[in-house]
C-alpha positions in Angstrom: 17.7 -44.9 40.5 18.4 -42.1 38.6 17.0 -43.5 35.4 13.8 -44.8 36.9 13.1 -41.2 38.6 13.2 -39.8 34.9 10.7 -42.2 33.5 8.3 -41.6 36.1 8.6 -37.8 35.3 8.1 -38.4 31.7 5.4 -40.6 32.2 3.6 -38.1 34.5 4.3 -35.2 31.9 2.8 -37.2 29.0 -0.6 -36.9 29.9 0.0 -33.0 30.7 1.2 -32.7 27.5 -1.2 -34.2 25.9 -4.0 -32.4 27.4 -2.2 -29.1 26.4 -1.8 -30.3 22.9 -5.6 -31.0 22.9 -6.2 -27.2 23.9 -4.3 -26.0 20.8 -6.3 -27.6 18.3 -9.3 -25.8 17.0 -12.5 -27.3 17.9 -14.0 -26.8 14.2 -11.9 -25.7 11.2 -11.8 -21.9 11.1 -12.0 -20.0 8.0 -9.5 -17.4 7.5 -10.2 -14.5 5.1 -6.8 -14.8 2.9 -5.3 -11.4 2.1 -6.1 -9.9 -1.2 -3.3 -8.1 -3.3 -4.1 -4.8 -4.7 -5.3 -6.0 -8.0 -7.8 -8.3 -6.4 -9.5 -5.7 -4.7 -12.6 -3.7 -5.7 -12.7 -0.3 -4.9 -15.5 1.7 -5.4 -13.9 4.5 -7.4 -15.2 7.7 -8.2 -16.2 8.8 -11.7 -13.6 10.2 -14.0 -14.9 13.6 -14.0 -14.6 13.6 -10.4 -11.5 12.1 -10.3 -9.9 14.5 -12.8 -11.2 17.7 -10.9 -9.9 16.5 -7.6 -6.4 15.9 -9.2 -6.7 19.4 -10.6 -7.3 20.7 -7.4 -4.5 18.7 -5.7 -2.0 19.8 -8.4 -2.8 23.3 -8.2 -2.7 23.3 -4.5 0.8 22.0 -4.4 1.8 24.3 -6.9 1.0 27.5 -4.7 3.2 25.7 -1.8 6.0 24.7 -4.2 7.7 28.8 -3.9 8.1 28.1 -0.4 10.2 25.0 -0.6 13.7 25.0 -0.9 14.8 23.2 -4.2 16.6 19.8 -3.7 15.1 19.3 -0.3 13.0 15.9 0.5 9.8 18.1 1.1 10.7 19.9 -2.3 11.3 16.5 -4.2 8.1 14.9 -2.1 6.1 17.6 -3.6 7.3 17.7 -6.7 6.8 13.7 -6.7 3.0 14.2 -5.9 2.6 17.0 -8.4 4.2 14.6 -11.1 2.0 11.6 -10.2 -1.4 13.4 -10.1 -0.7 15.1 -13.5 0.1 11.8 -14.8 -3.2 10.5 -13.6 -5.1 13.5 -15.2 -3.3 12.6 -18.4 -4.4 8.9 -18.2 -7.8 10.0 -17.1 -8.0 12.0 -20.6 -7.0 8.8 -22.2 -10.0 7.3 -21.2 -8.1 4.9 -18.9 -10.1 3.4 -15.8 -9.4 4.9 -12.4 -7.7 1.9 -11.4 -5.0 1.9 -14.3 -4.5 5.5 -14.3 -3.2 5.4 -10.9 -0.9 2.4 -12.0 0.0 3.5 -15.0 1.0 7.0 -13.5 3.3 5.5 -11.2 6.5 6.2 -13.4 6.1 10.2 -13.6 6.1 9.9 -9.6 9.2 7.2 -9.5 11.3 9.6 -11.9 10.1 13.2 -10.6 7.9 14.0 -13.6 10.4 11.8 -16.1 13.2 14.0 -15.1 15.1 11.3 -13.4 16.3 8.0 -13.6 13.5 5.6 -12.9 14.8 4.2 -9.8 15.1 7.1 -8.1 11.9 6.6 -5.8 11.6 3.9 -3.4 8.9 1.2 -4.0 8.1 2.2 -0.3 6.9 6.0 -1.7 5.4 4.9 -4.6 3.1 2.3 -2.5 2.1 5.2 -0.3 1.4 7.6 -2.9 -0.8 5.1 -4.6 -2.8 4.5 -1.2 -2.9 8.4 -1.2 -4.6 8.7 -4.5 -6.6 5.5 -3.9 -8.1 7.1 -0.6 -8.9 10.3 -2.4 -10.6 8.6 -5.2 -12.6 6.2 -3.9 -16.1 6.4 -2.6 
């Protein structure tokens, strides 16, 4: 008797499950945009001369703040990292590198606090944040 009740329950449950399954299926094919990697995205970069001016202003501003920071603290190191990165971007722009390439090529300077420490010193998360900060400043 118990088995027949279980069969009836399963049989009555089957149409409900089928209907629920149909609701889960899309009515038509949805076209989702695939996320692009940073290398694939096209950015509207500012001209190289403007990029250089912005980076010089940032370096000057950060250098004015540095004397107020205690050497060896996180704030000091992060500011030094930004200065090193921005100076390296200027260097890359002076070498006639495109802005996108300049940002990428300058990352080792940020990773090593201006080439003064080993390359693994700075985490990838921090480097990505620096790259994003520069990208935001240097795009229209």
